[in-house]
N, C-alpha and C positions, 0 to 999 in steps of 0.2 A: 811226187816224191818224197820221202823220208829217208835221211842218211841214215844209217849206222855208225856211232862215233865209238860202241867198244862192245867186244867180243871176249867172254871168257867162257871159256870149255868147265864145267863147272864137276862134269862126269864122263863118260862113255857119251850118253845119249840125251844129257843135260846142258843149255845153253844158259849164258844169262848173255841179254843184250843191252846196250843201253842207245836208243834212238831220239836222233832231234826230233822233238813233239811240242813245242814251246806252247800250243793251244789245245795241250792235254795236261801239261806240265800246271797249269795258270789254277785249274778246279781242282786238281787231284787229294783223294782224301781217301785214307785207308780201307781197303774194302770196295773201291773201283776197281775196273776193269777197262781194257781198249778191245778194240777187235781189229788184228792186223789181215792184210792182204798181202801173200807177197809179190806176186806181179800180176799186171792186167787180167788175165783169165783166173786167177786163183779164189778159192773160197776163202770166206771171211771164218777167223780164226779167233775165237775169243780166250782172253788170257788176264790172267790178275797182273796189277799192275803191282811190282815188289818196291818201288822206290822210285822217286822223281826228284830234281834239282831244278826248282822254279826259277831258279837266277839264270841257268845256262839252259834252260829251255831241253830237259832229258828226260826221257820219261826209259827205267828200266823196268823190264821184264823178263824172267825164268822159264822156259819150257823144257818138254822133253819132245822128245824126238820119237814119234808114234807112228802117225799118220803120213800119209802122201805131202802133205799140206806145212807140216813141223818137218819134215824131213828138208824140202824146200828148204823150208827156212834156216835150218840150221846150216843151209850151206852156204850159207851168204857170209863175207868176212867183212871186215872192219873200212868202209868207205863204198861198200855197196848200197842201194836205195833198195824199200819196200816199196809196193808201189803206193801201200795208202795204211793209215793206224788212225783210227778214231775213235775217238771218247772224251772225260771219262764217261761211262754207262753205270747202272746201277746204285743200289743205295749202298750210300759210306757206313762203316762202322759207327755205333751212337758210343764214342768214348764219354766216359764217363765216373765216380766212383762207386765199383763196387764192392770192394772188396778184396778176396784170396780167392784171384781167377788160376783155372788151370787151362792153358794154352795148347791142342794137339793135334800137329803136321804130323802127315803121314806122306812121305816122297816128296814131289812136286809140291806137295800142300803147305810144305814147310814155308816158300815164298810167302803166301796167301796171307800167313800168320804173322809174319814179321813185324810189318808196317802197324798191323791192329796192335801186336802188342808193345809197340813203341810208343803208340800215343794211349792207350790204355794205363803204362807205368809212369806217362808224364801227369796222370789223374792221381798218383797216387796208390793205385794198387800194388797188390803183392803175383807177382806172377811166376808161377811156375809152368815150363813149357816141355814138353815131354813130345820130342821126334822118334819116327818109326822109320826104318830103311830094311829090305833085305840083309843086306850085310855092310861091313864098311867101308867099300871100295863107292856103295851110293851115296855115302853121306855126305848133305851137303848145309853148308851156314852156318856153322859150328860157333865161329866165333861171333859172326852177327847175333845168333840167337841169345848166345851167354850174355852181349851187351845190350839187351833190353827184356834180360829175365833174372828172376832172384835167386831161380834156380832151374838150372837144365839139367833134365836125364832123358839121356837115348839110348834106345830101344834096339837089338839089329834080332832079327828069325833066328839068326844062326847063331848068336853068342859074340861074334868076329869080334863085336866092339861095344861097350856100354852093357845094358842088362839084355838078356835074353829071354826073348819071348815079345810078345806083342804092346802096341803103346794101352790096351784095354786092360793085360795085364799089371802094367805098372801101375794107372789110374786106379786097378782094384788094390794094390796095395797103399797108397794113398788114403782111401778110404776108410781101406780096414787098420788105417794108422789112427784113424779119427780125426785129420785133419781137415779144419774148417774149411769149405770150399764154398762159393757164392756165385760163380759161373764157372762152367766149362765152354771152350771153343774148337770146336773139333773142323780140320779140314785138312784133306787128303781123299782117295780112293769113296767111292760110294759103301761098300761093303764096310771099310772100316770106319766112315760115318754112321753107319748102322750100328754096328756092335758096340761104337761108343755111346749112342744116346738109346741102347737099351740097358745098358749099365749105371749110367746114370739116372735113369727115370725109376728103377726099382730102390732108388736112395732120395727120390724127389730131389735133384741137382738138377739148377735150370740149364741148357746144354742150345748152345748155337751153333747149326752147321753152315757152311757154303754149297750152295749144291750146284753141281755144273753139266745141267742138264741140256742136251741138243739144243742149238740156237742158232738162227739165224741174221735175223736183221739187225739185232739187240736194242730194239724201242719198242717192244710190246706192241707191232704192227701185225705179225706174222703166225705168233702163238703156238709156235714149236717149241719153244722152253717152256711150256706148260707144265707146272707139277700137284700134285696132290695133297694140301696141305693142310690137315683139321678138318678136310673132307670138303674144302675149297680148292677150286682151280686156282693155281699163280703161274705167274710168269718171274721164271729165275731171273731177267734180264732186265725187269723193271719195279716189281716186287720184291725183288731179291739183289745181291745172291742168297744173301743171309736168312736164314729160319729157323723158329723152333725144333730144334730135333726130334723134340718128341712127338709133333704132330706129324712129320712127314710118312707120305708113304713110298720108300726106300723099295720095297717091291716093284711098285711100279715103275719109277725113276730106273730102275738096273732094266728091267723090262726095256723100257722106251731106248735107254742108251744103245742096247744089244741090237737095236733093227736094223739098222744098214751094216753091221759088221762083216758081210760077204762079201757086199759092194765097195766097203774100207781094202779088205783085205786083195781083192784083182786091182783096184787102184791100186796100192801099194806094190805090189810083185810087177804090175806093168812098168810102173814110174822105178824100182830097182833096177830089172831085165832090161830100160833101157838106159838108166844111167851107166849100167854093167857096162852094157857093148859100146858107149862112148870112150869109158875109160880104156877099154881094151884096144880101141881103136886110135888115141893118141897116143898111148902105147907102142904102139904097133911102129906109128908117123914116126915116132921119136927113134926106136932101133932100128929103121927100115934108113 
């Protein structure tokens, strides 16, 4: 069991946890991920490592409550424990001098680009960060991203903060201005990474994406997280999660991610109805 030492609500559905797990912080690097199991009957949840404190043995994760397991995780408080947390998994990002780098993060993809941007800036790369959200209420890690960027540009779909539009609109503006771009790193929703990769491919700009394929054991044994990259089958848990965005078959990835949507909805509806009944019962007992 692993104790939650810190909990912070970033938005309505997005939370930050600091979990005591020195076995992970000992080897953690930018780009790695962990697998969290909420309780002994829970499923494995792969989550990118947002940050870590090696001296204190605390690993920090940021997640969005989408399905049953992340809802359960989000209900825990400081002092509670998760059943298991394993890692670090995946290949870490190769940090070296590339030149001018554009970091693109969409929604909860932003916590994943933060540690990578931090390491790349240490290598004297120029970092332009573009973060995209649906509206201003969903913006996260603004101060943190500013601290690791030479320039941070925030875009919102509705224009309620920063530039109105998508991250690809901002990226196109940078290209149109003639700014020299040596590398683009995009992490976020699959549809966003696909759009970024299609844009940069037209201009021959090297692009790296981080794939959030369906995953089970996270060790390359089960093959669940297979993705098609350049016509070859790769496992995102051991070969990735970072791949050349110009070679990824995004349509196949999106199809696989949608395979269990109906079952996921049934599970979430059951969980929400069950917990709603428990809350009503508690309130009824208090009133009585």
